[in-house]
C-alpha positions in Angstrom: 0.0 0.0 0.0 1.3 3.4 -0.9 0.9 6.5 1.3 -1.8 8.2 -0.8 -3.7 5.1 -1.9 -7.5 6.0 -1.9 -6.9 9.8 -2.6 -8.5 11.0 -5.9 -6.9 14.1 -7.5 -8.4 16.0 -10.5 -5.4 17.5 -12.3 -6.2 20.5 -14.5 -2.7 21.7 -14.7 -0.4 21.9 -17.8 3.1 22.9 -18.6 5.6 22.0 -15.6 4.8 23.3 -12.1 1.4 21.7 -11.8 2.1 18.5 -13.5 5.2 18.2 -11.3 3.1 18.6 -8.2 0.5 16.0 -9.4 3.3 13.7 -10.5 4.5 13.5 -6.8 1.0 12.6 -5.7 0.7 9.9 -8.4 4.0 8.4 -7.7 2.9 7.8 -4.1 -0.4 6.2 -4.9 -3.0 8.9 -5.5 -5.4 8.3 -8.4 -4.6 11.3 -10.4 -6.9 12.0 -13.3 -5.2 14.4 -15.8 -7.9 16.5 -17.5 -6.8 18.0 -20.8 -8.7 20.2 -23.1 -9.4 18.6 -26.5 -8.1 18.5 -29.2 -4.5 19.4 -28.3 -4.1 18.8 -24.6 -1.3 19.9 -22.4 1.2 22.4 -24.1 4.1 20.2 -23.1 3.0 17.6 -25.6 4.7 20.1 -28.1 7.8 20.5 -26.1 11.0 18.4 -27.0 12.8 16.2 -26.8 10.6 14.0 -29.2 10.6 10.4 -30.2 8.0 9.1 -32.7 6.5 12.6 -32.8 5.7 12.4 -29.0 7.2 14.5 -26.2 9.5 12.9 -23.7 9.1 16.0 -21.5 5.3 15.3 -21.2 6.2 11.6 -20.4 8.5 12.5 -17.7 6.3 14.5 -15.5 2.9 12.8 -16.2 3.7 9.2 -15.4 1.5 7.3 -13.1 -1.7 9.3 -14.1 -4.9 8.5 -15.8 -5.7 10.7 -18.8 -9.0 12.1 -19.8 -10.1 14.9 -22.1 -12.7 17.4 -20.9 -13.6 20.8 -22.4 -14.7 23.0 -19.5 -15.9 25.5 -22.0 -19.0 23.5 -22.7 -21.8 23.0 -20.2 -21.6 19.2 -20.6 -18.0 19.4 -19.7 -18.6 21.6 -16.6 -21.4 19.1 -15.5 -18.9 16.2 -15.6 -16.3 18.2 -13.8 -18.7 19.0 -11.0 -19.6 15.3 -10.7 -15.9 14.4 -10.6 -15.3 17.1 -8.0 -18.1 15.8 -5.8 -16.2 12.6 -5.6 -12.7 13.8 -5.5 -10.3 14.7 -2.6 -8.1 17.3 -4.3 -8.3 19.7 -7.4 -5.1 21.1 -8.7 -5.1 23.9 -11.2 -2.5 26.4 -12.7 -4.7 28.5 -14.9 -4.3 32.3 -14.9 -5.9 33.6 -11.7 -9.5 34.0 -11.9 -10.2 31.5 -14.8 -11.9 28.8 -12.8 -14.1 31.4 -11.0 -15.2 32.8 -14.4 -16.2 29.2 -15.4 -18.2 28.8 -12.2 -15.8 26.2 -11.0 -13.8 28.0 -8.3 -13.3 26.9 -4.8 -16.5 28.4 -3.5 -18.5 26.8 -6.2 -16.9 23.3 -5.7 -17.1 23.5 -1.9 -20.9 23.6 -2.3 -20.9 20.1 -3.8 -18.0 18.9 -1.8 -17.2 20.7 1.4 -14.2 18.3 1.9 -12.5 19.3 -1.2 -8.9 20.5 -1.1 -8.6 23.1 -3.9 -4.9 23.8 -4.9 -3.7 26.6 -7.2 -0.3 27.3 -8.7 0.3 30.7 -10.2 3.2 33.1 -11.0 2.2 35.6 -8.4 -0.5 34.3 -6.2 -4.2 35.1 -5.7 -3.6 38.6 -4.4 -1.3 41.5 -4.9 -0.8 44.0 -7.8 0.7 41.3 -10.2 -1.8 38.5 -9.4 -3.4 38.5 -12.8 -0.2 38.2 -14.8 0.9 35.0 -16.4 4.4 33.7 -15.7 6.9 31.0 -16.8 9.9 29.9 -14.6 12.3 32.4 -16.2 10.0 35.4 -15.2 9.9 34.1 -11.5 13.7 33.6 -11.7 14.3 37.1 -12.9 11.9 38.9 -10.4 12.7 36.7 -7.4 16.4 38.0 -7.2 17.9 34.6 -8.1 19.2 35.6 -11.5 21.0 38.6 -10.0 23.2 36.3 -7.7 23.6 33.4 -10.1 26.5 33.2 -12.5 29.9 35.2 -12.7 30.0 39.0 -12.2 31.3 39.6 -15.7 28.6 37.6 -17.5 25.4 39.4 -16.4 22.3 37.8 -14.7 22.0 34.1 -15.2 19.1 31.6 -15.2 19.6 28.6 -13.1 19.7 25.6 -15.6 16.6 23.5 -14.6 13.3 25.3 -14.0 13.6 25.6 -10.3 10.7 28.0 -10.0 8.4 25.3 -11.5 9.8 22.4 -9.6 10.1 24.2 -6.2 6.6 25.6 -6.6 5.1 22.1 -7.5 7.0 20.5 -4.7 5.7 23.1 -2.1 2.2 22.6 -3.3 2.6 18.9 -3.0 3.7 19.5 0.7 0.7 21.8 1.2 -1.8 19.1 -0.2 -0.4 16.6 2.2 -0.8 18.9 5.1 -4.3 19.8 4.1 -5.1 16.1 3.8 -3.8 15.5 7.3 -5.8 18.3 8.7 -9.1 17.3 7.0 -8.8 13.9 8.8 -9.2 15.9 12.1 -11.4 18.8 11.0 -13.5 17.2 8.3 -13.1 20.4 6.2 -11.4 21.2 2.8 -8.9 23.9 2.3 -8.0 26.5 -0.3 -4.3 26.5 -1.2 -2.4 29.1 -3.0 1.3 28.7 -4.0 3.1 31.2 -6.1 6.3 30.7 -8.1 7.7 34.2 -7.1 7.1 33.3 -3.4 8.8 30.0 -3.5 11.9 31.3 -5.4 12.1 34.4 -3.1 11.8 32.0 -0.1 14.8 29.9 -1.4 17.2 32.9 -1.7 18.2 31.8 1.9 21.0 34.0 3.3 20.9 36.5 0.4 17.7 38.1 2.0 19.1 38.4 5.5 22.4 39.7 4.1 20.4 42.5 2.8 17.9 43.0 5.6 20.4 42.6 8.5 23.7 44.0 6.9 22.2 46.3 4.2 24.4 44.6 1.6 22.9 43.7 -1.7 24.3 40.3 -2.6 26.1 39.9 -6.1 27.1 37.2 -8.4 30.0 35.3 -7.0 30.2 32.3 -9.4 30.6 29.1 -7.6 31.8 30.6 -4.3 29.5 30.6 -1.3 29.6 34.1 0.4 29.1 32.6 3.9 31.4 29.6 3.8 34.9 29.1 2.7 36.3 27.1 1.0 33.1 26.2 -0.7 33.7 26.2 -4.5 34.8 24.4 -7.7 38.4 23.7 -8.1 40.5 22.7 -11.1 42.5 19.5 -10.9 44.8 18.1 -13.6 42.0 16.3 -15.6 38.8 18.1 -14.6 36.8 20.0 -12.1 35.6 19.0 -8.6 33.6 20.6 -5.8 34.5 20.9 -2.3 32.8 22.3 0.8 34.4 22.9 4.1 31.7 24.0 6.5 33.5 23.9 9.9 36.9 24.9 11.3 37.5 21.3 12.2 37.0 20.3 8.6 39.5 23.0 7.5 42.2 21.6 9.8 41.6 18.3 8.1 42.2 19.8 4.7 45.4 21.4 5.9 46.6 18.1 7.0 45.7 16.4 3.7 47.5 19.2 1.9 50.6 18.7 4.1 50.3 22.2 5.2 49.1 21.8 8.9 50.3 25.3 9.9 47.6 26.9 7.8 45.0 25.5 10.3 46.3 28.1 12.9 47.1 30.8 10.4 45.2 34.0 11.6 44.1 34.6 8.1 42.3 31.3 7.8 41.7 30.1 11.4 37.9 30.7 11.4 35.3 30.5 8.8 34.9 34.3 9.1 38.7 34.7 8.5 38.6 32.2 5.4 35.8 34.1 3.8 37.5 37.5 4.2 40.7 36.1 2.7 39.4 33.6 0.3 39.7 35.5 -3.0 43.0 37.4 -2.2 45.0 34.4 -1.0 43.3 31.2 0.2 41.9 30.2 -3.3 45.3 30.4 -4.8 46.8 28.2 -2.2 44.2 25.6 -2.8 44.5 25.8 -6.5 48.2 25.2 -6.4 47.5 21.9 -4.5 44.5 20.7 -6.6 46.5 21.3 -9.8 48.9 18.6 -9.0 46.2 15.9 -8.5 43.6 14.2 -10.7 40.0 14.6 -9.8 39.9 10.9 -8.7 43.0 11.5 -6.4 41.4 14.6 -5.0 38.2 12.7 -4.3 40.1 9.8 -2.6 42.0 12.3 -0.4 39.1 14.4 0.6 36.8 11.5 1.3 39.4 9.9 3.5 39.6 13.2 5.4 35.8 13.3 5.8 35.3 16.4 3.6 32.2 16.8 1.4 33.4 16.6 -2.2 32.7 15.3 -5.6 33.5 15.5 -9.3 31.5 17.8 -11.5 29.6 15.5 -13.8 27.8 16.2 -17.1 24.2 14.9 -17.5 25.3 11.6 -19.1 27.9 10.9 -16.3 25.3 11.6 -13.5 22.6 9.5 -15.3 24.9 6.6 -15.5 26.5 7.0 -12.0 26.4 3.9 -9.7 24.9 5.9 -6.9 21.9 7.0 -9.1 21.5 3.4 -10.1 21.7 2.2 -6.5 18.9 4.7 -5.6 16.7 3.5 -8.7 16.7 7.0 -9.9 16.7 6.0 -13.5 13.9 3.7 -14.6 12.8 2.1 -17.8 9.2 2.6 -18.8 7.3 1.1 -21.8 5.6 4.3 -23.0 2.7 3.9 -25.5 3.9 6.9 -27.6 7.7 6.7 -27.0 8.4 2.9 -26.7 10.9 1.9 -24.2 12.3 5.1 -22.4 14.3 5.9 -19.4 13.0 8.4 -17.0 14.0 10.0 -13.7 12.9 7.8 -10.7 10.9 8.7 -7.6 13.1 10.7 -5.0 10.9 10.2 -1.9 11.8 6.7 -0.6 9.3 4.9 1.8 10.6 1.8 3.5 8.7 -1.3 2.6 6.9 0.5 -0.4 7.9 0.1 -4.1 9.4 3.1 -5.7 8.7 1.7 -9.3 7.1 3.9 -11.9 3.9 1.8 -12.5 2.2 3.6 -15.2 3.4 5.6 -18.3 2.1 9.0 -19.1 -1.3 8.6 -20.7 -2.1 9.3 -24.4 -4.5 12.1 -24.9 -7.9 11.0 -23.6 -6.7 7.4 -23.1 -8.8 6.8 -20.0 -12.0 8.7 -20.8 -14.4 5.7 -20.7 -12.6 4.1 -17.8 -13.0 7.3 -15.6 -16.5 7.9 -16.6 -17.5 4.2 -16.1 -15.7 3.5 -12.9 -15.9 6.7 -11.0 -19.3 8.3 -12.3 -21.1 5.2 -13.5 -21.6 6.4 -16.9 -23.1 4.0 -19.5 -22.1 3.7 -23.2 -24.9 6.0 -24.3 -23.9 8.7 -21.9 -20.3 8.5 -23.0 -21.5 8.8 -26.6 -23.5 11.9 -25.8 -20.5 13.5 -24.2 -18.5 12.9 -27.3 -21.3 14.4 -29.5 -21.3 17.5 -27.4 -17.6 18.1 -27.8 -17.0 17.9 -24.1 -14.6 14.8 -24.6 -13.4 13.1 -27.7 
């Protein structure tokens, strides 16, 4: 039995943040019914990479879900949705703010037919505030949150973080909110209205950059791979590549000095404490470390630092990370038989639960693949009722 067995989720989301949230729920046993508007469905069906004309991007974040088409612009479609909502536990949507209310399908509307419904929304800027009605993608949230201003190197200008962290963080935060709301509902018997915004989550993840400004009055800047509050905490060049090392305590620093064969640096007043090392990192300490690392290979540095108990590791490309034995040991790459892509390898499930399978059990659905199954099994529709819905244009 999985943690969310018995929970039914109506997934109205598309693109990345919403489907990433509902993917987590589906991975852990929720019956997630992905509702897509015919005839095109989720916009990620047009995002690469492609195989056989189908999107691997879509397949990655929509695994373990049931797929249904439903046009909420039709009265018949709205009627079906209300009937589904009456039986569901959770509704997740990431339309532009106000869209569901205009359709008569907002939280207040659905709570009338199901007071226990948990109604969860993802948006760029949230349900209130001067920007609440504006659309956003991840790059907009990255730009406005402050993250781009401190990412990259000072001579290169603002830099986007590679993956869409605004989407994945926001989707994960909403997953956590839904889990908390489900727990609370068991005690209160009431549903909840959840509101998670991409700008909020990225701003929340600025960590010490915010308090550096609010406490010290200093506006953080781009510092490359250096951590402004810990030293050494950076990338370093070895003879055959690049590795990372983080030295978070003074004890660790003394271990590094021993490993370098320079124990005297552990008591050098320029480097004795973390504050000292941060103050003198760029002007002298980094140079000392680079002279040492340049004499070793990445593998040699890794062996030395691991033996000394120092967090470290090689900088891997995507192929090397995908094929790494630690990723394999954690079942973080899994093969799935996808009806559109064929045999495909996808990222695995990161939340492990002892005694519960972490296997991807169902590939992403084809557009409308489970229309009849959902209507029959959840709502009790017969063949004639399904046919009438098709004729109305609510499904296809």
